[in-house]
C-alpha positions as CSV (number, residue, x, y, z in Angstrom):
1,M,-175.9,162.1,153.7
2,Q,-173.2,159.8,155.4
3,P,-170.1,159.0,153.3
4,C,-169.6,155.9,151.0
5,G,-168.9,152.7,153.1
6,A,-170.9,154.2,156.6
7,P,-173.5,151.9,157.8
8,A,-176.5,151.8,155.7
9,T,-180.1,150.4,155.3
10,A,-180.1,147.0,153.3
11,I,-182.7,146.8,150.5
12,A,-183.7,143.5,152.0
13,Q,-185.0,145.6,155.1
14,I,-187.0,148.0,152.6
15,Q,-188.7,145.6,150.8
16,D,-189.6,143.3,154.1
17,G,-193.4,143.8,154.6
18,G,-193.4,147.7,154.2
19,A,-192.1,148.5,158.0
20,L,-189.9,151.3,156.7
21,S,-192.9,152.8,154.3
22,G,-193.0,156.6,154.9
23,R,-189.3,156.9,156.8
24,T,-186.2,158.3,155.2
25,V,-183.3,156.1,154.9
26,E,-179.9,155.9,153.4
27,L,-178.8,152.8,151.0
28,E,-175.9,151.8,149.2
29,A,-176.3,149.8,146.2
30,V,-175.6,149.2,142.4
31,V,-177.1,150.9,139.6
32,T,-178.8,148.2,137.3
33,A,-181.0,150.4,134.8
34,D,-181.5,154.1,134.3
35,F,-184.6,155.1,133.1
36,S,-184.4,158.6,133.7
37,G,-186.0,161.5,132.1
38,E,-189.5,162.6,131.1
39,R,-190.1,160.1,128.5
40,G,-188.4,157.4,130.6
41,L,-189.9,156.0,134.1
42,R,-188.1,159.4,135.8
43,G,-185.9,157.2,137.7
44,F,-183.3,154.1,138.0
45,F,-183.3,150.7,139.7
46,V,-180.6,149.7,142.2
47,Q,-179.6,146.2,143.6
48,Q,-177.8,145.2,146.4
49,A,-174.0,144.5,145.4
50,D,-173.4,140.7,145.4
51,A,-171.0,140.8,148.3
52,R,-173.4,142.5,150.5
53,R,-176.9,140.6,149.7
54,Q,-178.4,139.0,152.5
55,R,-180.3,136.4,150.3
56,R,-183.2,136.0,152.6
57,P,-185.9,134.0,151.0
58,G,-188.8,135.6,149.1
59,I,-187.3,139.1,149.9
60,S,-186.5,141.3,147.2
61,E,-182.8,142.9,146.9
62,G,-183.7,145.6,144.3
63,L,-185.6,148.8,144.2
64,F,-186.8,151.4,141.9
65,V,-185.5,155.0,142.7
66,Y,-187.9,157.8,141.7
67,A,-185.5,160.6,140.7
68,P,-187.1,163.2,138.3
69,R,-184.2,165.5,138.4
70,A,-181.3,162.8,138.5
71,T,-179.6,160.5,136.0
72,A,-177.7,157.5,137.0
73,R,-175.1,155.3,135.2
74,A,-175.6,151.3,135.4
75,G,-172.5,149.7,137.1
76,D,-172.0,152.5,139.7
77,L,-172.0,151.9,143.4
78,V,-174.1,154.6,144.7
79,R,-174.9,156.2,148.0
80,L,-178.8,157.4,148.4
81,S,-180.9,159.0,150.7
82,G,-184.8,159.1,150.2
83,R,-188.1,158.4,151.5
84,V,-189.7,154.8,151.3
85,E,-193.0,154.8,149.4
86,E,-195.3,152.7,148.0
87,K,-196.5,153.5,144.4
88,F,-197.9,151.9,141.4
89,G,-198.1,148.9,143.4
90,Q,-194.5,148.6,144.2
91,T,-192.4,149.9,146.9
92,Q,-189.7,152.6,145.9
93,L,-187.4,155.1,147.0
94,T,-188.3,159.0,146.6
95,L,-184.7,160.6,146.2
96,S,-184.2,163.5,148.3
97,D,-180.6,164.1,147.5
98,A,-177.9,163.5,144.7
99,P,-176.6,160.3,144.6
100,T,-173.0,159.8,145.4
101,V,-171.0,157.7,143.3
102,C,-168.7,155.3,145.2
103,A,-167.4,153.1,142.7
104,S,-167.9,152.1,139.1
105,G,-167.9,149.0,136.9
106,I,-169.6,146.8,139.8
107,P,-171.3,144.0,138.2
108,V,-174.6,142.5,139.4
109,T,-175.8,139.0,139.0
110,P,-178.9,138.2,137.8
111,A,-181.7,136.2,139.3
112,T,-183.2,133.5,137.1
113,L,-187.0,133.9,136.4
114,T,-189.2,131.0,135.1
115,L,-192.8,130.9,134.0
116,P,-195.5,130.1,135.5
117,A,-194.5,132.0,138.6
118,S,-196.5,132.8,141.6
119,D,-197.1,136.2,143.2
120,A,-194.6,135.2,145.8
121,D,-191.7,134.1,143.3
122,L,-192.2,137.3,141.4
123,R,-192.4,139.7,144.5
124,A,-189.1,138.1,145.6
125,R,-187.4,139.4,142.5
126,A,-189.3,142.7,142.3
127,G,-186.7,145.6,141.1
128,M,-183.8,143.2,140.3
129,L,-182.4,142.0,137.6
130,V,-183.7,138.7,136.1
131,T,-183.1,136.5,133.1
132,L,-185.7,134.1,131.7
133,P,-184.2,130.9,130.2
134,Q,-187.3,129.5,128.3
135,T,-188.3,130.0,125.0
136,L,-191.6,132.1,125.5
137,T,-194.8,132.6,123.5
138,V,-196.1,136.2,122.8
139,S,-199.5,135.9,123.9
140,D,-200.6,139.3,123.7
141,T,-199.8,142.5,121.4
142,H,-203.1,144.6,121.9
143,E,-200.6,147.3,123.5
144,L,-197.9,147.1,121.6
145,A,-198.2,150.5,119.6
146,R,-199.9,152.4,122.5
147,Y,-197.5,151.6,125.3
148,G,-194.6,149.5,123.3
149,T,-195.6,146.4,125.5
150,L,-196.5,143.1,124.8
151,A,-197.3,139.9,126.9
152,L,-195.3,136.8,127.1
153,S,-196.2,133.2,128.3
154,L,-194.8,129.8,128.3
155,G,-197.1,128.6,125.5
156,R,-200.4,130.0,124.3
157,P,-202.9,130.6,126.9
158,F,-206.4,129.6,126.3
159,A,-209.7,131.4,127.9
160,P,-210.6,129.3,130.7
161,T,-214.1,128.3,129.4
162,Q,-212.6,127.3,126.0
163,A,-211.4,124.3,127.4
164,A,-212.9,123.9,131.1
165,L,-216.5,123.7,132.5
166,P,-217.8,127.2,133.9
167,G,-217.1,127.4,137.8
168,A,-214.3,125.6,139.7
169,A,-212.6,124.2,136.8
170,A,-212.4,127.7,134.9
171,A,-211.5,129.3,137.7
172,Q,-208.4,127.1,138.2
173,G,-207.6,127.8,134.4
174,A,-207.8,131.5,134.9
175,A,-205.5,131.1,138.1
176,A,-202.9,129.3,135.9
177,N,-203.3,131.9,133.1
178,S,-202.4,134.5,135.7
179,R,-199.3,132.7,136.6
180,N,-198.5,132.4,133.1
181,R,-198.1,136.2,132.3
182,L,-195.4,138.6,132.0
183,L,-195.4,142.2,130.2
184,L,-192.2,143.1,128.1
185,D,-192.1,146.6,128.5
186,D,-190.2,149.4,126.5
187,G,-188.7,151.5,129.8
188,S,-190.8,154.4,128.8
189,T,-194.2,155.9,129.8
190,R,-194.7,157.2,126.1
191,Q,-198.0,156.7,124.3
192,Y,-197.6,156.0,120.7
193,P,-193.7,156.2,120.4
194,E,-192.3,157.0,117.3
195,V,-190.5,153.5,117.2
196,V,-191.8,150.4,119.0
197,P,-188.9,148.4,119.3
198,Y,-190.6,145.0,119.0
199,P,-189.8,142.9,116.8
200,P,-186.4,144.4,116.5
201,P,-185.3,146.6,115.0
202,Q,-189.0,148.1,115.2
203,L,-192.6,147.0,114.4
204,A,-194.1,147.8,110.9
205,A,-197.0,146.9,108.8
206,T,-194.5,144.5,106.8
207,H,-192.5,143.9,109.8
208,P,-195.4,142.3,112.3
209,L,-195.2,140.7,115.6
210,R,-197.8,138.2,115.9
211,A,-199.3,136.6,119.0
212,G,-198.0,132.9,118.7
213,D,-194.7,134.0,117.7
214,T,-191.8,133.0,120.1
215,V,-188.8,134.9,122.0
216,S,-185.6,133.8,123.7
217,G,-183.1,135.7,125.6
218,V,-185.4,137.8,127.6
219,A,-183.7,139.7,130.3
220,G,-184.5,143.0,132.2
221,V,-185.6,144.3,135.5
222,L,-188.7,143.2,136.9
223,E,-191.0,145.4,138.6
224,M,-194.9,145.8,139.4
225,R,-196.2,148.9,137.6
226,H,-200.1,149.8,137.1
227,G,-201.0,146.6,138.7
228,Q,-199.2,144.2,136.2
229,W,-195.8,142.4,136.4
230,R,-193.4,143.9,133.9
231,L,-189.8,143.4,132.6
232,Q,-187.9,146.7,131.8
233,P,-185.2,146.2,129.2
234,V,-181.6,147.1,130.1
235,R,-179.9,149.2,127.6
236,G,-176.8,148.1,126.1
237,A,-177.9,144.7,126.7
238,R,-178.4,141.9,124.1
239,A,-181.8,142.4,122.8
240,P,-184.5,139.4,122.8
241,A,-184.2,137.0,119.6
242,F,-187.9,136.9,118.3
243,Q,-189.0,134.1,116.0
244,A,-191.7,134.4,113.6
245,T,-193.4,131.1,114.5
246,N,-196.9,132.0,113.7
247,P,-196.3,133.9,110.2
248,R,-199.0,135.4,108.1
249,P,-201.0,132.6,106.4
250,G,-202.4,132.5,103.5
251,V,-206.3,131.8,102.7
252,P,-207.1,127.9,103.6
253,A,-207.3,125.8,100.7
254,R,-210.7,124.6,99.8
255,H,-211.0,120.8,100.2
256,P,-211.2,119.2,97.2
257,A,-214.5,117.3,97.7
258,A,-216.3,120.6,98.8
259,T,-219.4,121.8,96.5
260,L,-219.9,124.6,98.8
261,R,-218.1,126.9,101.1
262,V,-219.7,129.1,103.6
263,A,-217.7,131.8,105.6
264,A,-218.6,133.2,108.9
265,F,-217.1,136.6,110.0
266,N,-217.4,139.4,112.4
267,L,-216.8,142.6,110.9
268,Q,-216.1,144.8,114.0
269,N,-218.5,147.5,113.4
270,Y,-218.8,148.2,109.8
271,F,-221.1,151.4,109.5
272,N,-221.1,153.1,106.1
273,G,-223.3,155.8,107.0
274,G,-226.9,155.5,106.9
275,S,-229.5,158.7,107.8
276,G,-227.3,159.9,110.6
277,G,-224.0,159.9,108.4
278,L,-220.5,158.6,109.7
279,A,-220.6,161.3,112.7
280,S,-224.1,159.6,114.4
281,A,-223.8,158.9,118.0
282,D,-224.8,155.6,117.3
283,N,-222.1,154.6,114.8
284,R,-219.4,152.3,116.1
285,G,-217.2,152.1,113.1
286,A,-215.3,154.4,110.9
287,R,-216.2,158.1,111.9
288,S,-214.6,159.7,108.7
289,A,-215.0,159.0,104.9
290,A,-211.1,158.4,105.0
291,A,-211.6,155.9,107.8
292,L,-214.3,154.3,106.1
293,A,-212.2,154.0,102.6
294,R,-209.4,152.3,104.6
295,Q,-211.8,149.8,106.6
296,E,-213.5,148.9,103.1
297,A,-210.4,148.3,101.3
298,K,-209.2,145.8,104.5
299,L,-212.8,143.8,104.5
300,A,-212.9,143.8,101.0
301,A,-209.5,142.3,100.6
302,A,-210.3,139.6,103.1
303,L,-213.8,139.0,101.9
304,H,-212.6,138.4,98.3
305,A,-209.6,135.9,99.4
306,L,-212.2,133.9,101.2
307,D,-213.1,132.2,98.1
308,A,-216.7,131.5,99.8
309,D,-219.6,130.9,98.1
310,V,-222.1,132.0,101.0
311,I,-220.8,134.8,103.9
312,G,-222.5,135.2,107.3
313,L,-221.4,138.6,108.7
314,M,-222.0,140.2,112.0
315,E,-221.5,143.4,113.3
316,L,-223.1,145.3,110.3
317,Q,-225.0,148.5,110.6
318,N,-228.5,147.5,111.0
319,N,-229.7,150.1,108.1
320,G,-231.5,147.6,105.8
321,F,-230.9,145.5,102.9
322,G,-230.8,147.6,100.1
323,P,-227.9,148.9,97.9
324,D,-227.4,151.9,100.1
325,G,-227.4,149.5,103.2
326,A,-224.0,148.2,104.9
327,A,-224.7,144.6,103.3
328,G,-225.8,146.2,100.0
329,Q,-222.3,148.1,100.0
330,L,-220.3,145.2,100.9
331,A,-221.9,142.9,98.2
332,A,-221.1,146.0,95.7
333,R,-217.6,145.7,96.7
334,L,-217.6,142.0,96.1
335,G,-218.8,142.2,92.5
336,P,-221.9,142.2,90.3
337,D,-222.6,138.6,91.3
338,W,-223.2,139.1,94.9
339,R,-226.6,139.3,96.4
340,V,-227.9,140.3,99.7
341,V,-230.5,137.9,101.4
342,D,-233.3,140.2,102.3
343,P,-235.6,138.8,104.9
344,G,-238.3,141.3,103.7
345,T,-238.0,143.5,106.9
346,P,-236.6,147.1,107.0
347,A,-234.1,146.3,109.7
348,L,-233.2,143.3,111.5
349,G,-234.4,143.8,115.6
350,G,-234.0,147.4,117.1
351,D,-229.8,146.9,117.7
352,V,-227.8,149.5,116.0
353,I,-226.0,146.4,114.6
354,A,-227.0,143.4,112.8
355,V,-225.9,140.1,111.0
356,G,-226.1,139.6,107.4
357,L,-225.9,136.7,104.6
358,L,-224.2,137.6,101.2
359,Y,-223.9,135.0,98.6
360,N,-222.6,134.4,95.2
361,A,-225.5,133.9,92.7
362,R,-223.2,132.2,90.1
363,A,-221.9,129.7,92.8
364,A,-225.6,129.2,95.1
365,E,-229.0,129.8,95.0
366,I,-231.5,130.6,97.5
367,V,-234.1,127.4,98.3
368,G,-237.4,128.4,100.1
369,R,-237.4,131.8,101.8
370,A,-235.0,133.9,104.0
371,A,-236.5,133.8,107.6
372,T,-235.5,135.9,110.9
373,T,-236.9,135.9,114.6
374,W,-236.7,137.5,117.9
375,L,-234.4,135.9,120.4
376,G,-235.1,137.6,123.6
377,A,-233.9,140.9,124.8
378,R,-230.3,142.4,123.7
379,N,-229.5,139.4,121.6
380,R,-229.3,140.5,118.0
381,Q,-231.9,138.7,115.5
382,P,-230.8,135.7,113.5
383,L,-230.8,135.4,109.9
384,A,-231.6,131.9,108.0
385,A,-231.6,131.1,104.3
386,S,-231.3,127.5,102.6
387,F,-228.7,127.5,99.9
388,R,-227.7,124.8,97.5
389,A,-224.8,124.6,94.9
390,K,-225.8,126.4,91.6
391,A,-224.8,123.2,89.8
392,G,-227.3,121.3,91.5
393,G,-227.7,119.3,94.9
394,A,-228.9,119.1,98.2
395,P,-229.8,122.2,100.2
396,V,-228.0,123.4,103.7
397,T,-229.7,126.1,106.1
398,V,-227.3,128.7,107.1
399,V,-228.1,130.6,110.1
400,V,-226.0,133.6,111.2
401,N,-226.4,134.7,114.8
402,H,-224.7,137.4,117.2
403,L,-225.8,136.7,120.7
404,K,-225.3,139.2,123.8
405,S,-221.7,140.4,124.5
406,K,-220.3,139.7,127.9
407,N,-220.1,143.4,128.4
408,C,-221.5,144.1,131.7
409,M,-222.8,147.6,131.1
410,E,-226.5,147.8,132.7
411,A,-226.3,144.1,134.0
412,G,-227.5,143.0,137.5
413,G,-229.0,140.5,139.4
414,A,-228.6,137.0,137.3
415,Q,-227.5,138.9,134.4
416,A,-224.4,140.1,136.3
417,D,-220.9,138.3,136.3
418,Q,-221.3,135.4,138.4
419,G,-217.9,134.6,138.8
420,D,-218.0,131.0,136.9
421,G,-216.0,132.4,133.7
422,Q,-218.7,133.1,131.3
423,G,-219.1,136.7,132.2
424,C,-222.2,138.8,131.9
425,W,-225.4,138.2,130.3
426,N,-225.2,134.6,130.4
427,P,-228.6,133.9,131.4
428,S,-229.7,136.0,127.9
429,R,-227.8,134.2,125.9
430,M,-229.1,130.7,127.2
431,Q,-232.5,132.0,126.3
432,A,-231.5,133.0,122.9
433,A,-229.8,129.6,122.5
434,G,-233.0,127.9,123.3
435,A,-235.2,130.0,121.5
436,L,-232.9,129.5,118.5
437,A,-233.5,125.5,118.8
438,D,-237.0,126.0,118.8
439,W,-237.3,128.5,116.1
440,L,-235.1,125.6,113.9
441,A,-237.4,123.2,114.4
442,T,-240.1,124.6,112.4
443,V,-238.1,124.7,109.5
444,P,-238.1,128.7,108.9
445,T,-236.8,128.4,105.7
446,G,-239.3,126.3,104.3
447,A,-236.7,123.6,103.3
448,P,-237.4,120.3,104.8
449,G,-234.5,118.1,105.1
450,A,-231.9,120.6,104.7
451,G,-229.1,120.2,107.3
452,V,-228.8,123.3,109.5
453,L,-225.5,125.3,110.2
454,V,-225.8,127.5,113.2
455,I,-222.8,130.2,112.5
456,G,-221.6,133.0,113.8
457,D,-220.5,134.8,117.3
458,L,-222.4,133.2,120.2
459,N,-220.1,135.4,122.7
460,S,-219.5,131.7,124.4
461,Y,-216.5,129.9,124.5
462,A,-216.8,126.3,123.7
463,M,-217.6,124.8,127.1
464,E,-220.2,127.7,127.9
465,D,-223.9,127.0,128.7
466,P,-225.1,128.2,125.4
467,V,-223.2,126.0,123.4
468,R,-223.7,123.3,125.5
469,L,-227.6,123.6,125.4
470,L,-227.4,123.7,121.7
471,A,-225.4,120.5,121.6
472,R,-228.1,119.1,123.7
473,R,-230.5,120.1,121.2
474,G,-228.9,118.4,117.9
475,Y,-225.9,121.1,117.1
476,A,-222.4,119.5,117.2
477,D,-219.1,121.7,117.3
478,M,-217.6,121.2,114.2
479,V,-214.7,123.7,115.4
480,A,-213.9,121.4,117.9
481,K,-214.6,118.2,115.8
482,L,-212.3,119.5,112.6
483,A,-210.0,122.2,113.9
484,G,-209.0,120.5,116.9
485,P,-208.1,121.2,120.6
486,H,-206.2,124.4,120.0
487,A,-208.6,126.0,117.5
488,Y,-209.3,129.6,118.1
489,S,-210.6,132.8,116.2
490,Y,-210.1,135.6,119.2
491,V,-207.8,136.6,121.5
492,Y,-208.9,138.7,124.4
493,N,-206.5,139.8,127.3
494,G,-203.8,137.0,126.1
495,Q,-206.1,134.1,125.9
496,A,-207.3,132.3,122.9
497,G,-210.4,130.6,121.9
498,Y,-213.3,130.8,119.8
499,L,-216.5,132.8,120.3
500,D,-217.3,132.0,116.4
501,H,-218.9,128.9,115.9
502,V,-219.7,126.4,113.5
503,L,-222.7,124.0,114.9
504,A,-224.1,121.7,112.6
505,D,-227.3,119.0,113.0
506,A,-226.9,115.7,112.0
507,A,-227.9,116.1,108.7
508,A,-225.4,118.7,107.9
509,A,-222.7,117.4,110.1
510,R,-221.8,114.7,107.6
511,H,-221.1,116.8,104.9
512,V,-219.1,119.3,106.6
513,V,-215.7,118.2,105.4
514,A,-213.5,120.9,106.7
515,V,-213.7,124.0,109.1
516,Q,-210.8,126.3,109.3
517,A,-210.1,129.4,110.8
518,W,-208.0,132.4,108.9
519,H,-206.0,133.9,111.1
520,I,-205.6,137.1,110.0
521,N,-207.1,139.3,112.8
522,A,-207.1,137.9,116.3
523,D,-203.1,137.5,116.2
524,E,-202.4,141.0,114.8
525,P,-201.6,144.2,116.6
526,A,-204.6,146.1,117.1
527,A,-202.5,149.1,115.5
528,F,-202.9,147.4,112.1
529,S,-206.3,148.3,112.0
530,Y,-208.0,150.7,109.6
531,A,-208.5,153.5,112.4
532,P,-206.6,154.9,115.2
533,A,-207.5,154.3,118.9
534,P,-208.3,157.5,120.7
535,G,-205.5,159.8,121.4
536,A,-203.2,157.9,118.5
537,P,-201.8,159.8,115.9
538,S,-204.9,160.8,113.2
539,V,-203.4,158.6,110.4
540,P,-202.6,155.0,111.8
541,A,-198.7,154.5,111.1
542,Y,-199.0,151.1,110.4
543,Y,-202.1,150.9,108.1
544,A,-201.8,148.6,104.9
545,P,-204.8,148.1,102.3
546,D,-204.5,144.2,103.0
547,A,-206.6,141.5,104.7
548,Y,-204.4,141.4,108.1
549,R,-206.1,143.1,111.0
550,S,-209.4,144.0,109.0
551,S,-211.2,143.0,111.9
552,D,-210.7,141.5,115.7
553,H,-212.3,138.4,115.3
554,D,-210.7,135.7,112.4
555,P,-213.1,134.5,109.8
556,L,-214.1,130.8,109.7
557,L,-214.4,128.6,106.8
558,I,-216.8,125.7,106.1
559,D,-216.7,123.4,103.4
560,L,-219.3,121.1,102.6
561,A,-219.4,118.3,100.4
562,L,-223.3,118.2,99.9
563,P,-225.0,115.3,97.7
564,T,-225.7,115.7,94.1
565,A,-229.5,115.2,94.7
566,S,-231.7,116.2,97.6
567,P,-232.3,113.7,100.0
């Protein structure tokens, strides 16, 4: 290797289109951040000294140096020799000789980055120190405890088909969301680190970081790794400042005019055992008695707090309506006044999960009969019952649903993802929505004149085909009407929206006085759930027997002011 000050390859030449990939080069640059060691990134970042920068538009002057057996110190001007390679979606230098330190204490001026940013904007700063002057929003915490990463955006991104029609408009929304996303990493490759540094000093069950919180003073080294743009923090620099802008909320108060409160809640697979036991291959929920106890404690905390008279549930184990079934077990946890709506069938269809209805017999009573029907292959059967307040008054028919998910397993042909933003199995959901409207027109509960509430997880955002079909059939979106344009109950890939719906026919809509989501789940880190992910510590370090992250969906609360006499 040549001595310090000898001619060297500029980093801009290495980053310019990959022409030097596979070649051995020498460079002289300033170390900006060291992430050496097995538990780090096994290397360090360098940047061209300010005085030697070429400042070519669109060309980065920073670089990751893969050096598993070397360490470096930020501020050192070093002479390096190595091979240029493409790894993890970025250009890097694989070190061949020990670095030579030429000088120390050399400052490097960081570049400024703002969101949203195009791929070209990001590539122009890859491997460089950057600062983000904006106050950013935490949009995703799903991998926070597993990898120490969180997603940041300017404002809160919403699912494209939450506000835009499927097709070109949704594609534009998806592209905008993609530009408005950057991961804040922890400078490590460790899974499930003992300390997660966000929010400072560390994540804890009593010190959460929620989607919707904000952060300022974000700075670090920008890089592309594992297919995502991310910022690695610089040790010794000032930590970003987190603000609990979206604090944990208490349960929404019941509307003062309400005579009946209905709730809708996707439980994220509540399986209580059944004939196959918790170890059954069909079990999608807790896999041990200890995990089940943790899950039930969280669900009971949430269900009790809802202050509801009728609760529509999704993702129950489909094991009947008796005291040993999943619905019966939850009713028992709620207290002696709670009843399970039994449609008179041993199960609801052939899926391993089902919907259910519970009601408080002291506050509500059934009018007519419970009913269910088949909505086509792969959709769960709905469950309908008409209720009125125990004190008397007009009834309302509550229909709980769970349509086919967007999961693409086994999807083909028209059922495959058409690229319009609606995911897989959209024709199946459309068929189910039409069949549901046809069935409800027959007054299946035998309560003529009762308004109808269609609730539950339709696996469709507000502008998708099934929801618009039901709107054409007379079922209005009460979440949009009463909760507003920024309503959400679910966060997926950092995008908020609602798959959980409250749709009302004209007779019911005029009596719905409030619809509110209780944001106890969608914004919370997945690590706070009752069970760790595969590979995580066997006992969740972040578990608390409270309502927060009792599921992945937020429950919806619907308050109705029903007339005191039936129409």
